[in-house]
C-alpha positions as a printed NumPy array, in Angstrom:
array([[ 58.717, -32.911,  -7.386],
       [ 56.688, -30.338,  -9.247],
       [ 54.464, -28.094,  -7.182],
       [ 51.641, -27.87 ,  -9.676],
       [ 48.129, -27.427,  -8.394],
       [ 46.822, -30.789,  -7.155],
       [ 43.386, -30.266,  -8.695],
       [ 44.997, -29.434, -12.034],
       [ 47.142, -32.587, -11.876],
       [ 44.029, -34.778, -11.55 ],
       [ 41.951, -32.636, -13.917],
       [ 39.154, -31.905, -11.436],
       [ 37.501, -28.844,  -9.912],
       [ 37.779, -27.814,  -6.26 ],
       [ 34.235, -28.996,  -5.46 ],
       [ 34.885, -32.527,  -6.751],
       [ 33.256, -35.345,  -4.767],
       [ 35.227, -38.206,  -3.21 ],
       [ 33.821, -40.633,  -5.77 ],
       [ 34.77 , -38.481,  -8.767],
       [ 38.18 , -37.723,  -7.213],
       [ 38.932, -41.443,  -7.025],
       [ 37.814, -41.932, -10.651],
       [ 40.051, -39.087, -11.807],
       [ 43.1  , -40.473,  -9.986],
       [ 42.489, -43.964, -11.305],
       [ 42.322, -42.612, -14.856],
       [ 45.593, -40.647, -14.572],
       [ 47.424, -43.404, -12.652],
       [ 46.475, -46.098, -15.153],
       [ 47.617, -43.897, -18.022],
       [ 51.05 , -43.178, -16.534],
       [ 51.649, -46.384, -14.588],
       [ 55.312, -47.564, -14.815],
       [ 54.28 , -51.063, -15.929],
       [ 52.541, -49.532, -18.944],
       [ 55.32 , -47.014, -19.603],
       [ 58.659, -48.781, -18.91 ],
       [ 61.761, -46.545, -18.877],
       [ 59.602, -43.441, -19.39 ],
       [ 60.784, -40.886, -16.81 ],
       [ 58.1  , -38.344, -17.756],
       [ 55.265, -40.823, -17.145],
       [ 56.912, -41.921, -13.904],
       [ 56.973, -38.323, -12.66 ],
       [ 53.332, -37.78 , -13.66 ],
       [ 52.365, -40.975, -11.863],
       [ 54.118, -39.762,  -8.695],
       [ 52.447, -36.349,  -9.029],
       [ 48.997, -37.918,  -9.345],
       [ 49.595, -40.224,  -6.377],
       [ 50.744, -37.336,  -4.187],
       [ 47.775, -35.205,  -5.273],
       [ 45.327, -37.994,  -4.508],
       [ 46.887, -38.705,  -1.117],
       [ 46.395, -35.062,  -0.057],
       [ 42.947, -34.457,  -1.593],
       [ 41.451, -37.776,  -0.423],
       [ 42.188, -36.86 ,   3.208],
       [ 39.571, -34.347,   4.408],
       [ 41.918, -32.609,   6.878],
       [ 44.817, -32.378,   4.441],
       [ 42.47 , -31.191,   1.712],
       [ 41.09 , -28.428,   3.936],
       [ 44.626, -27.292,   4.785],
       [ 45.608, -27.339,   1.114],
       [ 42.493, -25.386,   0.071],
       [ 43.272, -22.695,   2.646],
       [ 47.074, -22.426,   2.507],
       [ 48.102, -24.211,  -0.702],
       [ 51.244, -26.353,  -0.688],
       [ 52.506, -24.558,   2.419],
       [ 49.681, -26.125,   4.403],
       [ 50.569, -29.714,   3.473],
       [ 54.331, -29.707,   2.893],
       [ 55.867, -32.69 ,   4.63 ],
       [ 52.515, -34.512,   4.941],
       [ 52.82 , -36.582,   1.783],
       [ 53.941, -40.149,   2.389],
       [ 55.165, -40.683,  -1.16 ],
       [ 58.827, -40.13 ,  -0.423],
       [ 61.218, -40.371,  -3.343],
       [ 60.095, -43.72 ,  -4.746],
       [ 57.222, -46.132,  -5.03 ],
       [ 57.639, -47.68 ,  -1.596],
       [ 57.187, -44.446,   0.328],
       [ 58.466, -44.161,   3.856],
       [ 55.252, -43.267,   5.736],
       [ 52.007, -45.018,   6.517],
       [ 50.359, -43.123,   3.717],
       [ 52.767, -44.454,   1.09 ],
       [ 52.143, -45.552,  -2.447],
       [ 51.004, -49.043,  -1.523],
       [ 48.179, -47.741,   0.681],
       [ 46.871, -45.281,  -1.881],
       [ 47.162, -47.688,  -4.78 ],
       [ 45.424, -50.495,  -2.892],
       [ 42.538, -48.181,  -1.921],
       [ 41.886, -46.946,  -5.445],
       [ 42.402, -50.161,  -7.42 ],
       [ 41.185, -52.618,  -4.821],
       [ 37.646, -52.635,  -6.183],
       [ 38.978, -53.859,  -9.538],
       [ 41.161, -56.69 ,  -8.258],
       [ 39.06 , -57.982,  -5.376],
       [ 40.636, -56.344,  -2.35 ],
       [ 43.001, -53.719,  -1.008],
       [ 46.609, -53.906,   0.076],
       [ 45.777, -55.466,   3.45 ],
       [ 46.025, -59.168,   4.022],
       [ 43.354, -60.344,   6.493],
       [ 39.649, -60.761,   6.931],
       [ 37.64 , -57.897,   8.327],
       [ 35.821, -60.108,  10.836],
       [ 32.161, -61.2  ,  10.826],
       [ 29.925, -58.971,   8.75 ],
       [ 27.411, -56.669,  10.417],
       [ 23.761, -57.56 ,   9.866],
       [ 21.509, -55.576,   7.557],
       [ 19.507, -52.567,   8.753],
       [ 15.732, -52.894,   8.575],
       [ 12.908, -50.367,   8.095],
       [  9.407, -50.528,   9.545],
       [  6.663, -48.157,   8.342],
       [  4.522, -47.072,  11.302],
       [  1.159, -45.391,  10.686],
       [ -0.059, -42.987,  13.366],
       [ -3.136, -40.874,  13.936],
       [ -2.537, -37.133,  14.232],
       [ -3.492, -37.291,  17.904],
       [ -0.86 , -39.958,  18.649],
       [  1.779, -38.108,  16.636],
       [  1.15 , -34.861,  18.523],
       [  0.85 , -36.336,  22.019],
       [  3.229, -39.309,  21.708],
       [  2.525, -42.961,  22.345],
       [  4.209, -46.308,  23.035],
       [  3.393, -48.719,  20.206],
       [  4.075, -52.446,  19.942],
       [  5.241, -53.623,  16.514],
       [  6.021, -57.027,  15.047],
       [  9.099, -57.25 ,  12.841],
       [ 10.106, -60.351,  10.819],
       [ 13.895, -60.608,  10.855],
       [ 16.927, -62.904,  11.078],
       [ 18.202, -63.573,  14.599],
       [ 21.228, -65.473,  15.865],
       [ 20.575, -69.212,  16.164],
       [ 20.414, -70.056,  19.889],
       [ 21.596, -73.704,  19.803],
       [ 24.854, -72.775,  18.043],
       [ 25.058, -69.182,  19.352],
       [ 25.287, -67.901,  15.785],
       [ 28.39 , -69.896,  14.83 ],
       [ 26.592, -72.265,  12.445],
       [ 28.45 , -75.258,  13.949],
       [ 26.687, -78.057,  15.816],
       [ 26.837, -77.876,  19.617],
       [ 30.086, -79.414,  20.834],
       [ 31.924, -78.592,  17.596],
       [ 33.305, -75.413,  16.114],
       [ 34.33 , -74.064,  12.705],
       [ 37.851, -74.917,  11.569],
       [ 40.312, -72.634,   9.829],
       [ 40.195, -72.853,   6.038],
       [ 43.338, -74.595,   4.787],
       [ 43.215, -72.857,   1.412],
       [ 43.461, -69.265,   2.636],
       [ 44.75 , -69.889,   6.159],
       [ 41.767, -68.084,   7.666],
       [ 42.223, -64.845,   5.686],
       [ 39.158, -65.329,   3.499],
       [ 41.171, -64.24 ,   0.448],
       [ 43.939, -65.701,  -1.675],
       [ 46.679, -63.631,  -3.285],
       [ 48.166, -64.007,  -6.728],
       [ 51.107, -62.031,  -8.079],
       [ 50.633, -60.586, -11.554],
       [ 53.695, -58.549, -12.409],
       [ 53.515, -55.253, -10.548],
       [ 50.102, -56.076,  -9.078],
       [ 49.34 , -58.256,  -6.061],
       [ 45.83 , -59.491,  -6.875],
       [ 43.518, -60.624,  -4.074],
       [ 40.443, -62.754,  -4.665],
       [ 37.787, -64.275,  -2.443],
       [ 38.8  , -67.735,  -1.305],
       [ 36.842, -70.282,  -3.41 ],
       [ 36.835, -72.865,  -0.6  ],
       [ 35.377, -70.878,   2.316],
       [ 33.827, -68.098,   0.183],
       [ 35.538, -65.378,   2.16 ],
       [ 34.612, -66.621,   5.651],
       [ 38.046, -67.944,   6.557],
       [ 36.515, -70.96 ,   8.291],
       [ 34.888, -74.239,   7.29 ],
       [ 31.906, -75.806,   9.114],
       [ 32.282, -79.587,   8.863],
       [ 29.437, -80.419,  11.274],
       [ 26.661, -77.811,  10.748],
       [ 23.979, -76.951,  13.3  ],
       [ 20.705, -78.781,  12.584],
       [ 18.573, -75.776,  13.62 ],
       [ 20.046, -73.219,  11.206],
       [ 21.736, -75.677,   8.78 ],
       [ 25.066, -73.961,   9.253],
       [ 23.787, -70.445,   8.524],
       [ 24.089, -69.19 ,  12.105],
       [ 20.788, -67.309,  11.729],
       [ 17.094, -68.225,  11.722],
       [ 13.927, -66.323,  10.786],
       [ 11.886, -64.974,  13.652],
       [  9.194, -62.359,  14.263],
       [ 10.155, -60.048,  17.104],
       [  7.69 , -57.952,  19.101],
       [  9.171, -54.599,  20.046],
       [  7.907, -51.574,  21.976],
       [  8.515, -48.268,  20.216],
       [  8.23 , -45.099,  22.279],
       [  7.004, -42.419,  19.876],
       [  7.905, -38.973,  21.256],
       [  5.347, -36.137,  21.106],
       [  5.536, -33.974,  17.998],
       [  6.713, -36.473,  15.361],
       [  5.654, -35.939,  11.765],
       [  5.601, -37.876,   8.517],
       [  9.174, -38.608,   7.417],
       [ 10.638, -38.675,  10.934],
       [ 12.27 , -41.93 ,  11.966],
       [ 13.376, -43.608,  15.168],
       [ 16.497, -45.795,  15.267],
       [ 16.426, -48.901,  17.449],
       [ 20.064, -49.88 ,  17.759],
       [ 20.83 , -53.583,  17.333],
       [ 17.253, -54.537,  16.425],
       [ 17.982, -55.2  ,  12.744],
       [ 19.125, -58.483,  11.244],
       [ 21.739, -60.503,  13.105],
       [ 25.13 , -60.547,  11.408],
       [ 26.425, -63.661,   9.678],
       [ 28.977, -65.832,  11.518],
       [ 28.144, -64.221,  14.856],
       [ 28.585, -60.671,  13.566],
       [ 26.846, -57.689,  15.229],
       [ 23.208, -56.958,  14.446],
       [ 22.113, -54.09 ,  12.275],
       [ 19.663, -51.388,  13.339],
       [ 15.911, -51.028,  12.908],
       [ 14.602, -47.704,  11.576],
       [ 10.941, -46.992,  12.357],
       [  9.607, -44.598,   9.716],
       [  6.679, -42.365,  10.718],
       [  3.616, -41.807,   8.546],
       [  0.811, -39.654,   9.98 ],
       [ -2.646, -40.302,   8.55 ],
       [ -4.847, -37.476,   7.258],
       [ -7.206, -36.023,   9.858],
       [-10.908, -35.311,   9.496],
       [-10.612, -31.694,  10.681],
       [ -6.977, -30.623,  10.871],
       [ -4.105, -30.12 ,   8.474],
       [ -0.604, -29.81 ,   9.89 ],
       [  2.151, -27.441,   8.799],
       [  5.174, -27.765,  11.068],
       [  4.078, -26.871,  14.588],
       [  0.782, -25.246,  13.512],
       [ -2.574, -26.872,  12.844],
       [ -5.178, -25.502,  10.425],
       [ -8.907, -26.106,  10.165],
       [-11.964, -24.598,   8.455],
       [-14.92 , -23.565,  10.619],
       [-18.337, -22.921,   8.997],
       [-20.298, -19.988,  10.473],
       [-23.819, -18.768,   9.75 ],
       [-24.557, -15.478,   8.044],
       [-26.144, -14.282,  11.274],
       [-23.057, -14.923,  13.41 ],
       [-20.972, -13.275,  10.719],
       [-23.206, -10.169,  10.71 ],
       [-23.987,  -9.826,  14.389],
       [-21.051, -11.62 ,  16.018],
       [-21.262, -14.378,  18.583],
       [-19.525, -17.394,  20.074],
       [-19.056, -20.76 ,  18.404],
       [-17.446, -24.039,  19.474],
       [-14.392, -25.262,  17.574],
       [-12.528, -28.569,  17.972],
       [ -8.953, -28.844,  19.23 ],
       [ -6.847, -31.909,  20.019],
       [ -7.541, -31.193,  23.698],
       [-11.314, -30.897,  23.329],
       [-13.777, -28.163,  22.352],
       [-13.115, -24.483,  23.004],
       [-15.133, -21.288,  22.496],
       [-14.189, -18.928,  19.676],
       [-15.566, -15.383,  19.696],
       [-16.645, -14.116,  16.301],
       [-16.753, -10.302,  16.029],
       [-19.576,  -8.578,  14.145],
       [-19.148,  -8.042,  10.389],
       [-16.691, -10.955,  10.022],
       [-15.984, -11.795,   6.395],
       [-15.54 , -15.301,   5.005],
       [-11.926, -16.468,   4.96 ],
       [-11.006, -14.565,   8.142],
       [ -8.281, -16.438,  10.085],
       [ -8.402, -16.716,  13.881],
       [ -5.452, -17.913,  15.961],
       [ -5.799, -20.082,  19.054],
       [ -2.389, -19.875,  20.689],
       [ -0.788, -23.009,  22.121],
       [ -3.335, -25.355,  20.568],
       [ -0.952, -26.691,  17.936],
       [  2.009, -29.081,  18.146],
       [  5.02 , -29.098,  20.459],
       [  8.585, -29.614,  19.242],
       [  9.658, -33.243,  18.919],
       [ 13.027, -32.283,  20.436],
       [ 11.414, -30.556,  23.411],
       [ 11.703, -26.904,  24.362],
       [ 10.353, -23.953,  22.44 ],
       [  6.798, -22.706,  22.24 ],
       [  3.951, -24.97 ,  21.19 ],
       [  2.419, -24.128,  17.831],
       [ -1.018, -22.597,  17.27 ],
       [ -4.359, -23.682,  15.854],
       [ -5.391, -21.476,  12.914],
       [ -9.156, -21.408,  12.33 ],
       [-10.365, -20.113,   8.967],
       [-14.063, -19.209,   9.055],
       [-16.187, -19.97 ,   6.006],
       [-19.543, -18.23 ,   5.603],
       [-22.366, -20.728,   5.053],
       [-25.418, -19.663,   3.039],
       [-28.793, -20.757,   4.495],
       [-30.605, -23.485,   2.554],
       [-34.112, -25.001,   2.536],
       [-35.817, -21.693,   3.372],
       [-39.608, -21.704,   3.68 ],
       [-41.792, -18.951,   2.204],
       [-41.761, -16.807,   5.291],
       [-37.97 , -17.012,   5.634],
       [-37.48 , -16.29 ,   1.931],
       [-39.716, -13.221,   2.246],
       [-37.741, -11.965,   5.239],
       [-34.472, -12.386,   3.383],
       [-35.867, -10.506,   0.385],
       [-36.952,  -7.668,   2.65 ],
       [-33.488,  -7.583,   4.217],
       [-31.844,  -7.548,   0.791],
       [-34.02 ,  -4.682,  -0.411],
       [-33.302,  -2.674,   2.725],
       [-29.526,  -3.12 ,   2.348],
       [-29.034,  -1.932,  -1.22 ],
       [-26.116,   0.457,  -1.383],
       [-22.36 ,   0.418,  -1.132],
       [-22.235,   1.12 ,   2.603],
       [-23.369,  -2.449,   3.383],
       [-21.26 ,  -4.18 ,   0.704],
       [-18.183,  -1.995,   0.095],
       [-16.107,  -4.775,  -1.389],
       [-18.83 ,  -5.795,  -3.813],
       [-19.357,  -2.157,  -4.832],
       [-15.651,  -1.557,  -5.501],
       [-15.429,  -4.818,  -7.465],
       [-18.259,  -3.826,  -9.785],
       [-16.747,  -0.369, -10.246],
       [-13.435,  -1.962, -11.166],
       [-15.156,  -4.262, -13.653],
       [-16.873,  -1.292, -15.328],
       [-13.555,   0.524, -15.668],
       [-11.912,  -2.604, -17.078],
       [-14.475,  -3.06 , -19.818],
       [-14.59 ,   0.676, -20.406],
       [-10.836,   0.684, -21.178],
       [-11.083,  -2.233, -23.603],
       [-11.131,  -1.38 , -27.281],
       [-13.664,  -3.611, -28.968]])
């Protein structure tokens, strides 16, 4: 067989996804299939090439070996053999059934896959910032489908049991031969279940499941954030015909806080300070999630200055590592509702402070503005 590049044979690039790889193989295989090209040796060879290429590239381990070493890394691993039957477990029948099974209602296998697993469920849980940071056990109520107790999920009345479907013999599918293809379809009698319930349970009417609202306790670990989710295994919907239950995913949503904004492990807040504390310095109280703490403000603090309170942020949800910090941004607050005496005092202070040494930033800004307009050509 030709040793052309497998990606070239299927007409795909090396970063092709599994879905697009399957589409490419299906396109080439349908074009060169022997039933569509009888007695055409060239098409037969191209069909074999495409099948071998797909067998290697659809297997993640074989594909990795091929990408690294080329054909030398996968020689002897193809199950195609010299003809359509193929000697190994990865022969033509397996590959062909996998790719074309979605068209003809099933793969190359002949039996049912067993009771279907129940659906997964999602529950949106709203938390305060305090509960998200510190953790909390929350009780939730979840409407779901659970296995019917009287019939133990079988759907058959107590004392009876489902019988094997006579149409499909319990396989859930019927096969029809159409030339080269062995077509499988869902059994019309049992609708794919493989069994028939002649005497259904009166509680679930033969469904094997009933609606119920379950109350569950969810242990929220410290440090969760919006978008995090907790999986409760087996707490989703019960599977049909006694199948296993799905899972419940509890999705976290942390409400906005009055004072704090969160960014990863750090918390941020704005703290208003008076002009006097900004000029002279002092101590102010600031809130944290653990209570109030003192923050020392140095003299001549400007508005927008950021102060860090170490360890007052959020711990890691996975444990370990340092706790984040609380970042306090001070905002200078201008006095309001001044009486005449206060206004006069402020005016005296303003007059006494004229000059760049008290307002260097303001002075440099005005100088820059003068230069800007001076350079403009009007």
